[in-house]
C-alpha positions as a Markdown table, in Angstrom:
| # | Residue | x | y | z |
|---|---|---|---|---|
| 1 | Unk | 21.5 | 6.8 | -6.4 |
| 2 | Unk | 19.3 | 4.4 | -8.1 |
| 3 | Unk | 18.2 | 4.8 | -11.7 |
| 4 | Unk | 15.0 | 6.9 | -11.5 |
| 5 | Unk | 13.9 | 6.6 | -15.2 |
| 6 | Unk | 13.3 | 2.9 | -15.1 |
| 7 | Unk | 10.3 | 1.6 | -17.3 |
| 8 | Unk | 7.4 | 0.7 | -15.4 |
| 9 | Unk | 7.6 | -2.8 | -17.1 |
| 10 | Unk | 11.0 | -3.2 | -15.8 |
| 11 | Unk | 9.9 | -2.5 | -12.3 |
| 12 | Unk | 7.1 | -4.8 | -12.5 |
| 13 | Unk | 9.3 | -7.6 | -13.6 |
| 14 | Unk | 11.7 | -6.7 | -10.6 |
| 15 | Unk | 8.8 | -6.8 | -8.3 |
| 16 | Unk | 7.9 | -10.2 | -9.6 |
| 17 | Unk | 11.2 | -11.4 | -8.9 |
| 18 | Unk | 11.2 | -10.1 | -5.1 |
| 19 | Unk | 12.6 | -6.2 | -5.5 |
| 20 | Unk | 11.3 | -3.5 | -3.2 |
| 21 | Unk | 11.5 | 0.0 | -4.1 |
| 22 | Unk | 10.2 | 3.6 | -4.1 |
| 23 | Unk | 7.2 | 4.2 | -6.3 |
| 24 | Unk | 4.3 | 7.0 | -6.2 |
| 25 | Unk | 1.2 | 5.7 | -5.0 |
| 26 | Unk | -2.1 | 7.5 | -5.6 |
| 27 | Unk | -1.4 | 9.3 | -2.5 |
| 28 | Unk | 2.2 | 9.9 | -1.6 |
| 29 | Unk | 5.3 | 8.1 | -2.4 |
| 30 | Unk | 5.5 | 4.6 | -1.2 |
| 31 | Unk | 8.2 | 1.6 | -0.6 |
| 32 | Unk | 6.3 | -1.2 | -2.3 |
| 33 | Unk | 7.0 | -4.9 | -3.2 |
| 34 | Unk | 5.2 | -8.2 | -3.2 |
| 35 | Unk | 3.3 | -9.7 | -0.1 |
| 36 | Unk | 6.0 | -11.9 | 1.2 |
| 37 | Unk | 7.4 | -12.6 | 4.6 |
| 38 | Unk | 11.0 | -11.7 | 3.2 |
| 39 | Unk | 9.7 | -8.3 | 1.8 |
| 40 | Unk | 8.0 | -7.4 | 4.9 |
| 41 | Unk | 11.1 | -8.1 | 6.8 |
| 42 | Unk | 13.2 | -6.1 | 4.4 |
| 43 | Unk | 11.2 | -3.1 | 4.3 |
| 44 | Unk | 10.8 | -3.1 | 8.1 |
| 45 | Unk | 14.7 | -3.1 | 8.3 |
| 46 | Unk | 14.7 | -0.3 | 5.7 |
| 47 | Unk | 12.4 | 1.9 | 7.5 |
| 48 | Unk | 13.9 | 1.0 | 11.1 |
| 49 | Unk | 10.2 | 0.0 | 11.9 |
| 50 | Unk | 8.5 | -2.0 | 14.6 |
| 51 | Unk | 6.0 | -4.5 | 14.3 |
| 52 | Unk | 2.9 | -2.5 | 13.0 |
| 53 | Unk | 1.6 | -4.0 | 9.9 |
| 54 | Unk | 1.6 | -2.9 | 6.4 |
| 55 | Unk | -0.8 | -1.7 | 4.0 |
| 56 | Unk | -1.9 | -3.9 | 0.8 |
| 57 | Unk | -2.5 | -2.6 | -2.5 |
| 58 | Unk | -4.9 | -4.6 | -4.7 |
| 59 | Unk | -4.9 | -4.6 | -8.5 |
| 60 | Unk | -8.8 | -5.1 | -8.8 |
| 61 | Unk | -11.7 | -5.4 | -6.1 |
| 62 | Unk | -11.8 | -9.3 | -7.1 |
| 63 | Unk | -8.9 | -9.8 | -4.4 |
| 64 | Unk | -10.7 | -8.5 | -1.7 |
| 65 | Unk | -12.4 | -12.0 | -1.4 |
| 66 | Unk | -9.1 | -13.7 | -0.9 |
| 67 | Unk | -7.9 | -11.4 | 1.8 |
| 68 | Unk | -10.6 | -11.1 | 4.3 |
| 69 | Unk | -13.3 | -13.1 | 5.9 |
| 70 | Unk | -16.2 | -12.3 | 3.6 |
| 71 | Unk | -17.9 | -8.9 | 3.2 |
| 72 | Unk | -21.1 | -7.7 | 4.6 |
| 73 | Unk | -23.6 | -5.6 | 2.4 |
| 74 | Unk | -22.3 | -2.4 | 3.9 |
| 75 | Unk | -18.6 | -3.2 | 3.3 |
| 76 | Unk | -19.5 | -4.1 | -0.4 |
| 77 | Unk | -21.1 | -0.6 | -0.8 |
| 78 | Unk | -18.2 | 1.4 | 0.9 |
| 79 | Unk | -15.9 | -0.3 | -1.5 |
| 80 | Unk | -18.0 | 0.4 | -4.4 |
| 81 | Unk | -18.4 | 4.0 | -3.4 |
| 82 | Unk | -14.6 | 4.9 | -2.5 |
| 83 | Unk | -12.7 | 2.4 | -4.7 |
| 84 | Unk | -10.6 | 3.1 | -6.6 |
| 85 | Unk | -9.1 | 5.8 | -5.0 |
| 86 | Unk | -7.3 | 7.0 | -1.9 |
| 87 | Unk | -9.3 | 5.2 | 1.0 |
| 88 | Unk | -7.7 | 2.4 | 2.8 |
| 89 | Unk | -10.3 | 0.0 | 4.4 |
| 90 | Unk | -9.5 | -2.3 | 7.6 |
| 91 | Unk | -11.4 | -5.6 | 7.4 |
| 92 | Unk | -11.2 | -8.9 | 9.1 |
| 93 | Unk | -8.4 | -10.7 | 8.0 |
| 94 | Unk | -9.1 | -14.1 | 5.9 |
| 95 | Unk | -7.6 | -17.1 | 7.6 |
| 96 | Unk | -5.9 | -18.0 | 4.5 |
| 97 | Unk | -3.8 | -15.2 | 4.8 |
| 98 | Unk | -0.7 | -16.1 | 6.9 |
| 99 | Unk | -0.6 | -14.4 | 10.1 |
| 100 | Unk | 3.1 | -13.1 | 9.7 |
| 101 | Unk | 1.9 | -10.9 | 6.7 |
| 102 | Unk | -0.2 | -9.0 | 9.1 |
| 103 | Unk | 1.8 | -9.2 | 12.4 |
| 104 | Unk | -0.4 | -11.6 | 13.9 |
| 105 | Unk | -3.3 | -9.0 | 13.7 |
| 106 | Unk | -6.8 | -10.4 | 13.2 |
| 107 | Unk | -7.4 | -7.2 | 10.6 |
| 108 | Unk | -5.9 | -6.3 | 7.4 |
| 109 | Unk | -5.6 | -2.7 | 5.8 |
| 110 | Unk | -6.4 | -2.8 | 2.0 |
| 111 | Unk | -6.6 | 0.1 | -0.6 |
| 112 | Unk | -7.4 | -0.3 | -4.2 |
| 113 | Unk | -5.7 | 2.7 | -5.7 |
| 114 | Unk | -6.4 | 5.0 | -8.6 |
| 115 | Unk | -3.2 | 6.2 | -10.1 |
| 116 | Unk | -2.3 | 5.0 | -13.6 |
| 117 | Unk | 1.4 | 4.0 | -13.1 |
| 118 | Unk | 0.6 | 2.2 | -9.9 |
| 119 | Unk | -2.4 | 0.3 | -11.6 |
| 120 | Unk | -0.2 | -0.7 | -14.6 |
| 121 | Unk | 2.4 | -2.1 | -11.9 |
| 122 | Unk | -0.4 | -3.9 | -10.1 |
| 123 | Unk | -1.9 | -5.2 | -13.3 |
| 124 | Unk | 1.4 | -6.6 | -14.5 |
| 125 | Unk | 2.3 | -8.1 | -11.4 |
| 126 | Unk | -1.3 | -9.4 | -11.0 |
| 127 | Unk | -0.9 | -9.8 | -7.1 |
| 128 | Unk | -1.4 | -7.6 | -3.9 |
| 129 | Unk | 1.7 | -5.3 | -3.0 |
| 130 | Unk | 2.7 | -4.2 | 0.7 |
| 131 | Unk | 3.2 | -0.5 | 0.7 |
| 132 | Unk | 4.4 | 1.8 | 3.5 |
| 133 | Unk | 5.4 | 5.5 | 3.4 |
| 134 | Unk | 9.1 | 6.3 | 2.5 |
| 135 | Unk | 10.6 | 7.5 | 5.8 |
| 136 | Unk | 12.6 | 6.2 | 8.7 |
| 137 | Unk | 10.0 | 5.2 | 11.4 |
| 138 | Unk | 9.5 | 8.6 | 13.4 |
| 139 | Unk | 10.5 | 10.8 | 10.7 |
| 140 | Unk | 8.3 | 12.7 | 8.3 |
| 141 | Unk | 7.3 | 11.0 | 5.2 |
| 142 | Unk | 9.0 | 11.9 | 2.2 |
| 143 | Unk | 6.7 | 13.7 | -0.6 |
| 144 | Unk | 9.4 | 13.7 | -3.3 |
| 145 | Unk | 12.3 | 11.6 | -4.1 |
| 146 | Unk | 14.6 | 14.6 | -3.4 |
| 147 | Unk | 13.1 | 14.4 | 0.4 |
| 148 | Unk | 14.0 | 10.7 | 0.6 |
| 149 | Unk | 16.6 | 9.8 | 3.3 |
| 150 | Unk | 19.7 | 8.7 | 1.2 |
| 151 | Unk | 20.0 | 5.6 | 3.4 |
| 152 | Unk | 16.7 | 4.3 | 2.3 |
| 153 | Unk | 17.4 | 5.0 | -1.2 |
| 154 | Unk | 20.5 | 3.2 | -1.1 |
| 155 | Unk | 18.7 | 0.0 | 0.2 |
| 156 | Unk | 15.8 | 0.0 | -2.3 |
| 157 | Unk | 16.2 | -2.0 | -5.7 |
| 158 | Unk | 14.4 | 0.7 | -7.5 |
| 159 | Unk | 13.2 | 4.4 | -7.6 |
| 160 | Unk | 10.6 | 5.6 | -9.9 |
| 161 | Unk | 9.8 | 9.5 | -9.9 |
| 162 | Unk | 8.7 | 10.3 | -13.3 |
| 163 | Unk | 5.1 | 11.0 | -12.4 |
| 164 | Unk | 4.1 | 12.0 | -8.9 |
| 165 | Unk | 0.4 | 11.8 | -7.7 |
| 166 | Unk | -1.3 | 15.2 | -7.4 |
| 167 | Unk | -2.9 | 14.4 | -4.2 |
| 168 | Unk | 0.3 | 14.6 | -2.0 |
| 169 | Unk | -1.7 | 13.6 | 1.0 |
| 170 | Unk | -1.9 | 10.1 | 2.8 |
| 171 | Unk | -5.0 | 7.8 | 2.2 |
| 172 | Unk | -7.8 | 8.2 | 4.5 |
| 173 | Unk | -8.1 | 5.0 | 6.8 |
| 174 | Unk | -11.4 | 3.8 | 8.1 |
| 175 | Unk | -12.0 | 0.6 | 10.1 |
| 176 | Unk | -15.1 | -0.8 | 8.7 |
| 177 | Unk | -15.2 | -4.2 | 10.6 |
| 178 | Unk | -18.3 | -3.4 | 12.3 |
| 179 | Unk | -21.7 | -1.7 | 11.2 |
| 180 | Unk | -20.0 | 1.6 | 12.9 |
| 181 | Unk | -17.1 | 2.5 | 11.0 |
| 182 | Unk | -14.4 | 4.5 | 12.8 |
| 183 | Unk | -12.1 | 7.0 | 11.0 |
| 184 | Unk | -8.5 | 5.8 | 11.9 |
| 185 | Unk | -6.7 | 8.7 | 10.0 |
| 186 | Unk | -8.2 | 11.4 | 8.3 |
| 187 | Unk | -6.6 | 11.9 | 4.5 |
| 188 | Unk | -7.2 | 12.6 | 0.9 |
| 189 | Unk | -11.0 | 12.2 | 0.9 |
| 190 | Unk | -13.7 | 12.6 | 3.4 |
| 191 | Unk | -15.3 | 9.2 | 4.7 |
| 192 | Unk | -19.2 | 9.6 | 4.9 |
| 193 | Unk | -21.2 | 6.6 | 6.5 |
| 194 | Unk | -23.6 | 4.9 | 4.4 |
């Protein structure tokens, strides 16, 4: 089993060097890593997952401009209302984002989280991270490290379980690409239209 009491700074340094591992997000445990094609392939293999795209976690709202095709006034208002927090928004992907990073989709799922250990990692790395639930595709997502499939733990570079989020519920996912947002998944917070 991986060392679970690694310092956050050590994990951040590992992520900068390309490591992926298990870390508590603001909602549930996640497998996280830098947004690279290699990490996407690796995490996909760890989870035995098909080609559905991963969520991007951002260190601050300033990253939204580089990942999306510009924001409408209503999108800005939704971001201001719900971020930081357990709300994942789907936007039009920027042409600057390589298609391989979003599985050739024209959309991108982004969350600006609110959970101090994760925000510390994001600030230290100063770049977006990919994130996905800790499970083999089709299985129930792990809520605690003790629930994790040992096969996943063995394939990760780090496991951090010092402090778990209090929500223990997946994020809400809302597609805000149009002026008529649609809730894709109900989760930790209730979405209200502006």
